[in-house]
LUMVEXFI-506161 format. One record per residue: x negated, y, z of N, C-alpha, C in turn. Coordinates in nm, 2 decimals, padded with zeros to 4 digits, always signed. Each point is the difference from the previous one (the first is absolute). Layout:
N
n.px, n.py, n.pz, ca.px, ca.py, ca.pz, c.px, c.py, c.pz
X, Y, Z, X, Y, Z, X, Y, Z
...
END
This chain:
124
n.px, n.py, n.pz, ca.px, ca.py, ca.pz, c.px, c.py, c.pz
-18.01, +09.45, +12.21, +00.08, -00.08, -00.09, -00.09, -00.07, -00.10
-00.10, +00.08, -00.05, -00.09, -00.07, -00.10, -00.08, -00.12, +00.06
-00.03, +00.01, +00.13, -00.06, -00.11, +00.06, +00.09, -00.12, +00.00
+00.13, +00.01, +00.02, +00.09, -00.11, +00.00, +00.01, -00.06, -00.14
+00.00, +00.09, -00.10, -00.01, -00.04, -00.14, -00.12, -00.09, -00.03
-00.11, +00.05, +00.06, -00.13, -00.07, -00.03, -00.01, -00.14, +00.07
+00.07, -00.01, +00.12, -00.02, -00.12, +00.08, +00.11, -00.10, +00.00
+00.12, +00.03, -00.06, +00.11, -00.09, -00.01, -00.05, -00.13, -00.08
+00.04, -00.11, +00.05, -00.04, -00.13, -00.06, +00.12, -00.06, -00.07
-00.02, -00.05, -00.12, +00.10, -00.07, -00.08, -00.03, -00.15, +00.00
+00.09, -00.08, +00.02, -00.02, -00.15, -00.01, -00.01, -00.04, -00.14
+00.05, +00.08, -00.09, +00.01, -00.04, -00.15, -00.10, +00.08, -00.08
-00.04, -00.06, -00.11, -00.08, +00.08, -00.10, +00.10, +00.04, -00.11
+00.03, +00.13, -00.01, +00.10, +00.05, -00.09, -00.06, +00.02, -00.14
+00.08, -00.02, -00.10, -00.04, +00.03, -00.14, +00.04, +00.15, -00.04
+00.10, +00.05, +00.08, +00.05, +00.13, -00.04, +00.06, +00.07, +00.12
-00.01, +00.14, +00.00, +00.06, +00.08, +00.09, +00.11, +00.08, -00.08
+00.12, +00.00, +00.05, +00.11, +00.07, -00.06, +00.06, +00.10, +00.10
-00.01, +00.13, -00.04, +00.05, +00.11, +00.08, +00.15, +00.02, -00.03
+00.08, +00.01, +00.10, +00.14, +00.04, -00.01, -00.01, +00.16, -00.01
+00.02, +00.04, -00.13, -00.01, +00.15, -00.02, +00.13, +00.07, +00.03
-00.02, +00.11, +00.07, -00.12, +00.08, +00.01, -00.07, -00.02, +00.13
+00.06, -00.03, +00.11, -00.06, -00.01, +00.13, -00.12, -00.09, +00.01
+00.00, -00.11, -00.07, -00.10, -00.10, +00.02, -00.13, +00.03, -00.08
+00.00, +00.10, -00.08, -00.11, +00.03, -00.09, -00.13, +00.02, +00.07
+00.00, +00.09, +00.10, -00.13, +00.04, +00.07, -00.05, -00.12, +00.08
+00.09, -00.07, +00.09, -00.06, -00.11, +00.07, -00.04, -00.12, -00.09
+00.07, -00.02, -00.11, -00.04, -00.10, -00.09, -00.13, +00.03, -00.07
-00.03, +00.12, -00.03, -00.12, +00.04, -00.06, -00.12, -00.02, +00.10
+00.03, +00.03, +00.13, -00.10, -00.02, +00.10, -00.04, -00.15, +00.01
+00.11, -00.08, +00.01, -00.02, -00.14, +00.01, -00.07, -00.06, -00.13
+00.04, +00.05, -00.11, -00.06, -00.04, -00.13, -00.15, +00.03, -00.01
-00.04, +00.11, +00.06, -00.15, +00.03, +00.00, -00.07, -00.11, +00.08
+00.06, -00.05, +00.10, -00.06, -00.10, +00.09, +00.01, -00.14, -00.07
+00.11, -00.03, -00.06, +00.02, -00.14, -00.05, -00.05, -00.01, -00.15
+00.00, +00.11, -00.07, -00.06, -00.01, -00.14, +00.08, -00.09, -00.09
+00.13, +00.01, +00.00, +00.08, -00.09, -00.08, +00.09, +00.09, -00.09
+00.07, -00.06, -00.09, +00.09, +00.07, -00.09, +00.10, +00.08, +00.08
+00.04, +00.12, -00.05, +00.08, +00.09, +00.07, +00.12, +00.05, -00.09
+00.12, -00.01, +00.05, +00.12, +00.04, -00.08, +00.10, +00.07, +00.09
+00.10, +00.06, -00.07, +00.10, +00.07, +00.07, +00.14, -00.06, -00.03
+00.08, -00.01, +00.10, +00.14, -00.05, -00.01, +00.08, +00.12, +00.04
+00.07, +00.06, -00.10, +00.07, +00.13, +00.03, +00.14, -00.03, +00.05
+00.01, +00.00, +00.13, +00.12, -00.03, +00.07, +00.03, +00.13, +00.09
+00.13, +00.04, +00.00, +00.03, +00.11, +00.09, +00.13, -00.04, +00.08
+00.00, +00.05, +00.13, +00.11, -00.03, +00.08, +00.03, +00.13, +00.09
-00.10, +00.06, +00.04, +00.02, +00.12, +00.10, -00.06, +00.13, -00.06
+00.05, +00.11, +00.05, -00.06, +00.13, -00.04, -00.12, +00.03, +00.08
-00.05, +00.12, -00.01, -00.12, +00.04, +00.07, +00.03, +00.02, +00.15
+00.13, +00.01, +00.04, +00.03, +00.01, +00.14, +00.05, -00.13, +00.06
-00.03, -00.11, -00.07, +00.03, -00.14, +00.04, +00.15, -00.03, +00.00
+00.08, +00.07, -00.07, +00.15, -00.02, -00.01, +00.02, -00.09, -00.13
+00.08, -00.10, +00.01, +00.03, -00.09, -00.12, +00.06, +00.08, -00.11
-00.05, -00.02, -00.12, +00.05, +00.07, -00.12, +00.10, -00.09, -00.07
-00.01, -00.13, +00.02, +00.08, -00.10, -00.07, +00.05, -00.10, +00.10
+00.10, -00.08, -00.04, +00.05, -00.11, +00.09, -00.10, -00.11, +00.02
-00.09, -00.02, -00.09, -00.11, -00.09, +00.01, -00.12, +00.05, -00.09
-00.12, -00.05, +00.03, -00.12, +00.05, -00.08, +00.02, -00.03, -00.15
-00.04, +00.09, -00.08, +00.01, -00.01, -00.15, -00.14, +00.00, -00.07
+00.00, -00.09, -00.10, -00.12, +00.00, -00.08, +00.01, +00.12, -00.10
-00.09, +00.09, +00.00, +00.01, +00.12, -00.08, -00.06, -00.01, -00.14
-00.09, -00.10, -00.02, -00.05, -00.02, -00.13, -00.04, -00.15, -00.01
+00.00, -00.05, -00.12, -00.03, -00.15, -00.02, -00.14, -00.03, +00.05
-00.01, -00.13, +00.04, -00.13, -00.05, +00.05, -00.09, -00.02, -00.13
-00.11, +00.06, +00.00, -00.09, +00.00, -00.12, -00.13, -00.07, +00.02
+00.00, -00.10, +00.09, -00.13, -00.07, +00.03, +00.04, -00.15, +00.02
-00.09, -00.09, -00.03, +00.02, -00.14, +00.02, -00.03, -00.04, +00.14
+00.09, -00.06, +00.06, -00.02, -00.05, +00.14, +00.03, -00.14, +00.03
+00.06, -00.07, -00.10, +00.03, -00.15, +00.02, -00.13, -00.08, +00.03
+00.01, -00.08, +00.10, -00.11, -00.08, +00.04, -00.11, +00.06, +00.08
+00.02, +00.13, +00.03, -00.11, +00.07, +00.07, +00.04, +00.02, +00.15
-00.10, +00.01, +00.08, +00.01, +00.03, +00.15, +00.00, +00.15, +00.02
+00.11, +00.05, +00.05, +00.02, +00.15, +00.00, +00.02, +00.05, +00.14
-00.06, +00.11, +00.03, +00.02, +00.08, +00.12, +00.08, +00.12, -00.04
+00.13, +00.01, +00.05, +00.09, +00.11, -00.03, -00.02, +00.11, +00.12
-00.03, +00.12, -00.04, -00.03, +00.10, +00.10, +00.10, +00.12, +00.00
+00.04, +00.03, +00.12, +00.09, +00.11, +00.03, -00.05, +00.08, +00.11
+00.03, +00.13, +00.01, -00.05, +00.08, +00.11, +00.08, -00.02, +00.12
+00.13, +00.02, +00.00, +00.09, -00.01, +00.12, +00.11, -00.10, -00.03
+00.02, -00.09, +00.10, +00.11, -00.10, -00.01, +00.10, +00.03, +00.11
+00.12, +00.03, -00.04, +00.10, +00.02, +00.10, +00.09, -00.12, +00.01
+00.07, -00.03, -00.11, +00.09, -00.11, -00.01, -00.06, -00.12, -00.07
-00.10, +00.02, -00.07, -00.06, -00.10, -00.08, +00.06, -00.02, -00.14
+00.10, +00.08, -00.03, +00.08, -00.02, -00.13, -00.09, +00.02, -00.12
-00.09, +00.10, +00.00, -00.08, +00.02, -00.12, -00.10, -00.12, -00.02
-00.06, -00.04, +00.11, -00.09, -00.12, -00.01, +00.07, -00.12, -00.05
+00.12, -00.02, +00.06, +00.08, -00.12, -00.04, +00.03, +00.01, -00.15
+00.04, +00.11, -00.04, +00.03, +00.02, -00.15, -00.12, -00.02, -00.08
-00.11, +00.05, +00.04, -00.13, -00.02, -00.07, -00.03, -00.15, -00.02
+00.01, -00.07, +00.11, -00.03, -00.15, +00.00, +00.10, -00.07, -00.10
+00.12, +00.04, +00.00, +00.10, -00.06, -00.10, -00.04, +00.02, -00.14
-00.05, +00.13, -00.03, -00.04, +00.03, -00.14, -00.12, -00.07, -00.04
-00.08, -00.05, +00.10, -00.13, -00.07, -00.03, +00.02, -00.15, +00.01
+00.12, -00.05, -00.02, +00.03, -00.14, +00.00, -00.08, -00.06, -00.11
-00.07, -00.11, +00.03, -00.09, -00.06, -00.10, -00.14, +00.01, +00.03
-00.03, +00.09, +00.10, -00.14, +00.01, +00.05, -00.03, -00.12, +00.08
-00.13, -00.04, +00.00, -00.04, -00.11, +00.08, +00.02, +00.02, +00.15
-00.02, +00.13, +00.04, +00.01, +00.04, +00.14, +00.03, +00.15, +00.01
+00.09, +00.04, +00.08, +00.02, +00.14, +00.03, +00.00, +00.02, +00.15
-00.09, +00.09, +00.04, -00.01, +00.04, +00.14, +00.02, +00.15, +00.00
+00.04, +00.05, +00.12, +00.03, +00.14, +00.01, -00.09, +00.07, +00.10
-00.02, +00.13, -00.03, -00.09, +00.09, +00.09, +00.07, +00.13, +00.02
+00.00, +00.05, +00.12, +00.06, +00.13, +00.04, -00.10, +00.07, +00.08
-00.02, +00.13, -00.02, -00.08, +00.08, +00.09, +00.07, +00.01, +00.13
+00.13, +00.02, +00.00, +00.08, +00.01, +00.12, +00.13, -00.08, -00.02
+00.02, -00.09, +00.09, +00.13, -00.08, -00.01, -00.03, -00.15, -00.01
+00.10, -00.08, -00.01, -00.01, -00.14, +00.00, -00.02, -00.05, -00.14
-00.10, -00.08, -00.02, -00.04, -00.07, -00.12, -00.09, -00.12, +00.03
-00.04, -00.07, -00.10, -00.09, -00.11, +00.03, -00.13, +00.05, +00.06
-00.04, +00.11, -00.05, -00.12, +00.07, +00.06, +00.04, +00.15, +00.02
-00.04, +00.05, +00.11, +00.03, +00.15, +00.03, -00.11, +00.05, +00.09
-00.02, +00.13, -00.02, -00.10, +00.07, +00.09, +00.06, +00.05, +00.13
+00.13, +00.05, -00.01, +00.07, +00.05, +00.11, +00.15, -00.04, +00.00
+00.06, +00.01, +00.11, +00.15, -00.02, +00.01, +00.05, +00.09, +00.11
+00.01, +00.13, -00.04, +00.03, +00.11, +00.09, +00.13, +00.07, -00.05
+00.08, +00.05, +00.09, +00.12, +00.07, -00.04, -00.03, +00.14, -00.06
-00.09, +00.07, +00.06, -00.04, +00.13, -00.05, -00.14, -00.01, -00.06
-00.02, +00.02, -00.13, -00.13, -00.02, -00.06, -00.02, +00.11, -00.10
-00.12, +00.06, +00.00, -00.04, +00.10, -00.10, -00.11, -00.05, -00.09
+00.01, -00.01, -00.13, -00.10, -00.04, -00.08, -00.10, +00.11, -00.02
-00.13, -00.04, +00.00, -00.11, +00.10, -00.01, +00.00, +00.07, -00.13
+00.05, -00.07, -00.11, +00.00, +00.06, -00.13, +00.12, +00.09, -00.02
+00.09, +00.02, +00.10, +00.11, +00.08, -00.02, -00.01, +00.13, +00.08
-00.12, +00.03, +00.05, -00.02, +00.12, +00.08, -00.01, +00.13, -00.08
END
């Protein structure tokens, strides 16, 4: 998995990596080590630890406390099932110059895998 993190190519030069917390924190940190840009958290929650929805739609759990307007942003999530959390994150980042999405597993602008059954190495 780390080899895929090292070798994925991005067409854009991002100003900021934004992790969808909590799941996106570890993959966003790995990408941020490589990209060396500003790093922030967007605290959105939709599912519990067993991947069951907690709410009718993703919720912002705390206010956005960073400046994103006019910046090129890579929004990072660990697992994408429906895309609802990434879609919500992109809406909250309205005003950014560009917003692209990244998922370790699932459909996004950039992803490492798209598999039904997937185990994250940091969850062992």
